N, C-alpha and C positions, 0 to 999 in steps of 0.2 A: 091214510098218506098222512104225512105229517104236515101242516103248512107251517112254514117259515116266516113267522110274523115279528116285527123288531121287539125287542126284550122292554117289557115295562117294569118300571121300578116301583111302580106304587101300588101300598097295601101287599105287600110282598114280607114273606119270611126266608131269610137268606143266610144261609152258611156261610160265615167269614172264612178270608185267607188266613190260613193255619201252616208256618212252617212245620214239614214231616208230618202235618196230620191230615191238610188237605188234597189228598193223594186220590187217585179215580176210587177205590174201596170205599172211603168216608165220604165220597162227594154221592157215588149211587145210592149209598145206606140212607145218605140224610135224604136224597128224594124219594124214598121209599118210604119214609116216615111222614113226608110231607112238606118237606124244602120246596120253595119254589125257584130258586135261586141259588146255585153253589158255585162258589170261587175257589180256584186250584190255588195253591201255598204260591208265595212270591217266588218267582222265577227271572234270575236275572239275565238283563239283556246279552251281556257278553257270551255267557255261556250259553245261550238259544242260539244266536248266532254262529254259532260253530257246531250244529245240528243238523242232520239231515231229515227230511220227512220220510217214514217209511209205514206202507201198507201192511200190518201185520194181520197176515191171512187167517192164520192159527187162531187169535186170539179175537180175531175181528176189531181190532183197535187201530188207532193211528198213532203212530210212535214218531217221536223227536228225537232222535239217537246222536248221542253225544260221539267224537272219535275213538274214544275209549270204549263203544260200546253198549255204555249204559243209556238206558231209558233215561231222558231229564223228563220227559212231559209224555202222559200215555192219557187217550181220550177216545169215548166210542159213541156211536150214533145215539143210545140213549140219551144223554146228556147235552147232544151238540145244541139246542138250541135253550140250554139254561145254565151253561156253563159259562163264568167270566174268566178270561184269562188274567191273573195279575201278574206283573211284571216290576220290576226293579230296574230303575234307570233313571242316569242324569244327564242324559243329551238327545236331544229331538230326533235327531236322524238314525240313531240307534234305535229307539223307542219304535221310531214307524218301519225299520227293517225288519223288528222281531213281531211287529200286528200284522203287516203284509206274510209273513212265515205260516201264521197260523189263525189268520182271518177266515179261512174258510171252515176250519174244523170248531170254530166257538162262537159265541152269543155274544161276547163282549170283551171289550179290553179295558183293565184296570192299571192305573197308575199308583205305585205305594207311594204316599207322602206321609205315613205314618208310624211304622215301625221304628222304634227309637234303638234298636239291637245295632251292634257295632256292624254285624253281617250285612246291614241295610244301609246304616247311615255313611260307612267308608265308600269313597268314590262318590259323597255328593248326594248318596240315594237315600229313600226311606225318609224320616224324620227331618235330615239334612236340608231337604228341599222347604222346608218351612220359612226359611230363613233367606229364600232365594227367589221370592214371587214371579219376577223376568223369567226364570228359566222355567217355573212351572208353567207359567203363560205358552211359554214356547213350546214345550212336551207338548201339551195338550192341544193346543191350536194346531199342531203339524199331525198329529194324528186323528183330531174331527175332521182336518181336510183331507187327509189322504186315505181312510180308510172308509169303507161301505157300515161297519158295526159300530153300535153303541160305544161310548168313550165313558169311562166314569174314573173317578180319583178317590182314594181315602186319605183323610187327613187326620190329626190328633189338633186338638184345640191351642191356642196362642196364649202367651200369662193375661192377654187382656180381651173381655167380651167383644169392643171395639175392633180390636185389631182382627181377630179373629173373623168377625163379620165382614169386616172392608177384604178381607183374602178371599175368604168365598164370593163374594161378590166380582170380584175379578175372576176368579177359577167361572163362576157361571158364565161369563161374557166369553168365555172361550168357544162355547157351543157343547158342552158335554151332556150327556143324560142324564146324570145323577151324581150327589156327592155322599161318600159314607165318611160319617164323622164320629170317630173314638173320642168319648166326652172324656177326656184326661189331658194333661199336659205331656209333653215329651218325657218328664223328669218322674213321672209318676208312675206307680204300679198296682197293680191289679187291687191290694188293698187299700189303695186311697178310692175314697167318694168318686163316684163317676157325676160329672157335672150337667144334669140335666139341663138346669137353666140356662146351659151355653149352648146346647143341643138346638133346645125351643127358640133361642134366640137368633139362630142360622135361619132354622125350619121358617120363621116368620118374616125372616129378612130376604129370601129369594123365592123364585118361582120356580125351580128346578125340584124335584125328588130329594128330599134328605134321609140319609140311611142312618138310623142310630145305631150305635155300636157300645160294647162296655157295660153291657147291664148285667152280665153274668153276676159277680159278687154279691151286689146289691138288690135286686129284683126279679131276675129270672131263674128259678127254682123249679118251674114246671111250664104247661103251655101257657094254661090261663095268665102267667106273667108277662108274657110277650106282648098282649095287648096293653098291660099296664105300664110296661115301658114307653110304648110306643105312644101312647097318651101323657105321660109324663115330658116324653121331648116333643109333642106336636109333630114328630117325625111320618114321613109318608111309609117309611118301611124299618124293620128290624133286622139288624144284622148280630148272630149269635156266635162267639168262639168258644170259650171255654166248658159252657155247659152242654154244647154240642158236643165238645172233643169229650166229654165225661158220660155223656149218653145223646146221641144222635136224636133218640126217640123223642126228645124234648121237641120236634117239630110235630109230635104226634098229637092229634085234637083229641083223640079220644084216651090219651094219658099213655103212660110210660110202659114201655115193653121191660120185662126183666131182663135184668143185666145179662144173666146169660145166655139167654135168647140175643139179645143184641150182638154180643161178640160173637155167637155162632154165625150170626148174619153177615158179619164183618170176615168172619174169616172166608165164608164160601166166597164173596168176591175177590178176596185176597189172594184165594188160590185160583179163581174162575179170571182174573187179568195177572196172574203170575206177577204178584207185586212182591218185593223184595222183602224177604224175611226179616229185614231186621227194622225195615219202614211199619210192619206188620204187628211186630211185636211192639215197637214202640207204642204204637195208637192204643194194641192192647192194653199195656201199662198204665196208660193213661185213664182208661177206663175202670180197669180195678183199682186204682188210687191205695185208699185202706187197706186194700185186699192182698196188697203185693207180698205182703209176709205171711199167708196163708199157704197152705202145701201146694195149690195150684199156682199160686204167684210164684212162688221159689221156682217151679218146675218151668213156668213160664220163662221166666229169667234166664233159666240155663238151656233153654232151647238154642239150637244152632240152626236151623232149617224149617220150611216152612212144613216139612212133614212134623216133625218133633213139635211145632206149633199145634197141628192138628192133633196128633196123641194127646196133648194136655188136655186139649177139650172135647175130647172122645169123638172126633172126627177123622180117624186113620182111613175108615173104607171113605168116605168123601172125598179124600185127597185121593185113594189109589184109584179110584172109579172116575174121577175128573183126569187126572193125568194119562191115564190111558185113553180117555177118549180125544185128549189132545196128541196124544202119540198117533192114535192111528190118523186122525185127521190129517197131521205133521206128513205120514207116510203118504197117504193118500195125494196131499197136494203136489209132492214131491215128484210122486209117479206121474200125476197129469202135469208137471213142470217140464220133468224129462221128457216127456212122449211130446209136446209142444215144440220144445228144445228140436228134438229129432226131426221134426217134419219140417221147422226151418233152417234146420243145417245146412250149409253149402255142401254138397256131395262133394265137392273137388277138394275139401280139407281133410288131411290125413291125421286120423286120430289112434291114440293110443291110451291106454287106463294107466295111466303112471303117475306118480307123487316126485317131490324131492325131498329128499331127506341127508340133511347138511351132516349128518354122523359117517354117511358113507363116502364124505368128498373131504380134501385137506381143507386146513383153514385159509381162509379167503379164497378158496378155488370154487368156482359154480360152473354150472353148465352154460349160463348165457356168458359167461366168458370166452369156454372153448367155441361157442356158436359164434360170436364177432370174431374171434382170432380165424376162425375157419373162413368166414366172410370174407375177411382181409386177404388171406393168402392167396385165394380163389377171384380175389378182384370183384366182387358181389358187393352190392350196396348193402351197408348194416341193416340187420334184421328190424324189424317192424313189429312192435309189439300191442294189440288191441286187446283190452279188458272189459269185462262186464261184469255186474254183481248181481246176484238173484233175489230181488225182494224178499222171497220167502225164507229164506235161512241167512240171506246177506253173507251167502258162500260166492267165491270169484272164479272165473274161468278166463283164459286166454289164449290169442290166437294170435301165433308168430307169422310174418311172412318172410322166406327167404327166395330168392330166385324166382320172385312170382308164384310159389308154392305154398300155401298155409297150413300150418299144424297146430294140435291142439289135444291134451288130455280130454279125456270124456270124463275124469274126476274132478271135481270142483273142491277148492282150497278156501282155507280161513283168512286169505291176505291176498292181494296184489303182488305181491313179491313172488310167493310161493308158487301161484299161478302162473307165472311169467316162468322160472324155472321148468316146470313140469311141461309148457310149451318147448321149450329149448332142449328139452331132452328128448321128447317125440319128434324133434327135427334131426336131433345128431344122433338117435338110432336107426331112424327112418335113412339118412344118409351114410350109416354105417362110420360114423365118425368119432373118434372117443370123446369121453364124455368130462374125462377128469375125475371119476373115480378112484378111490384108494386102491381098487382090486385090480386097476387095469394095470399097475405097475409102476414105471418112470412117468413122472408127469412133467413135460417138458417146461409147462408155465412156472411150474416152482423153480426148476432148472433157471429158468431164465431170469426169475426174481432174483435169485441168489447171486447170477452174474451180475445182475446191475446192483445190487445191493454191496458186493464187492467192489465194483466200479468206485462207486460212490465213496467207500472207505479208502480205497486207492487214492480218490482227488481228495479226500481230507487231508490224508498223511501228505500231498505233495501242496496243501494249502490252497487248491485251486475253486472255483465257486462251486458250492454245493447243490445247488440248483437244479433238478433234475428237470430234463428236457421235456416240455408237453409230449412229445409225441412216443415219450418211453412210459410216460404215465397212461397213456391210452391204452396201452395193452392190458392195463392189469386194474383199471376201474371200468365196472358194470356202466354203461349205459343205461339211464332210466329213460322209461317212455314218459313221452309228454303230454299223453292222449289222457285225457280225464277219464272217468271212470261212468259211465253213463248205466242207467237201471237194463235188465232185460226186459224186453216186451212182456205186457201182461195180457 
C-alpha cells in the first residue's frame, strides 16, 4: 500500500515542465529512470476549467476532457504521489478553481511565472507575472490557503540580483513549499550562460527549498553533472528540461540507456496510455535530434498514426497485442455496464433499439418536433427529456416522459441531441404517430411552415410588421432540455 506523504522538494531530481513534452508517457519514463518528481506541461487555467474529470476504466487513468472530447490532462495512479500540476494563470480565483479540480489526482500545484513565450505571457501569465508582484502574491496566497497539496512556482531571474532576491523573499512569505528558478532572464535563451551566482544568492537568502533549473546547456551532460550543477547553485534540488527531453535516462544513476531502447520504452508508454500520435512523434523527434535525416528519422517524420510510428521502430507486434487487449477490455466493460444498466432499468420504461439518422428526415424536421406537436394537439404537457452519459465510453442515453410514460432507445449515442431524438422516435412509434420521415409522404409540418412563410411574404408586400408571432415560432423550434447531464452510476 502506498502511503500518501507530503511531497518533499529537498535532494530531488526533477523533470521540468515542458510544453508538448511533459505528457504522461514522458513523465512515467522519467520516473522509471530515477526522477523523484515530475512536472506536467503548463496547462492554461481557462482551458482546464472547461474540462470534466473522467475515470477511464480501459486505460485505468483519470482524464480531464475538453468539450471537444480532447484529453487535456491524463494521469494515473503510478505518478499520483510525485506529479506536480503546472498551470498558467493570471487570476487567483481561476487558479484556485483549477487546483481544486485536480487536487485529488496530483501531488502538488505549480504556477508558471517563468515562461517567456507568447502563448504563456499573453493575458499576463508566465514571465509577465514577474513585473506584477502583487498579483503573484495574490495567486500564491489564495492557493496556499485554499488547497491541501503543496504549492510551488517557477520563475526566471530579474535584471538585478537584488530585485530577484527581494521578489523571492516576498514569494516565500506566501507559504509556498518550494520555488524553482530558471537561471536566465526572460529575454535570454538556452545559448546564453545560466547565472548560477543568482540562483546561489537566492538559495542563501531563503529557507524554503530552491530548485535550480537551466543547466542543460552548460552543465548537465550526464548523471554526475546533476550534482555538479546543484553544488554550483547551492540549490536544494535540480530540475532538468532539455537534457531529459533528449534522453530521459539522464536520471539514471547507472548511466545512459541506449537511445533506441529509450525510444522503444517511450513508445510502449505512448501506446499503453493512448497518447495522441502527433505528441508521440514530436517527443521522439526531440530524442532523435541529429538523426532526423536518417532513414528512420524520415520514416518517423512521415508517420501519420501510432501504428505507423510503431512500425518505424519495429514494434508493430507490440501495438497489435496492446490494442487487442484494450479492445477486449473495453468490450468486457461495456457488457458489464450494460448488465448493470439492465438491472437498474426501470421496468416501466418502454424500450426499442433505434437511432436517429437525419438523412431520413426533411431539413429542419425532427422526431422531437413531431412529438412536441402531438403533445400540444392532445393537450399533454410538453415532453421531458432526461439524459445521462456513460463514463466508460462517454456515450449518451435519453429517457423522454410523455403523459407519465417513459420511453428510451437501448442504443447509446455520441451526443445528447442524438440520444433525445432517438427517445422521441421510440415514443412516436409506440404511439403509432408519424415521426416526419421522408418515406411517410406529405409532411404537415413542412406544409405548415410553407404557409407561414407565404403569410410573411404577403405581409411584407403590404408593408405590415414582419415580426413573427412567438406562438407560431414555437411550433417549429425544438425545445431543449435544461436538465444537466449527470454521469451514469458506477
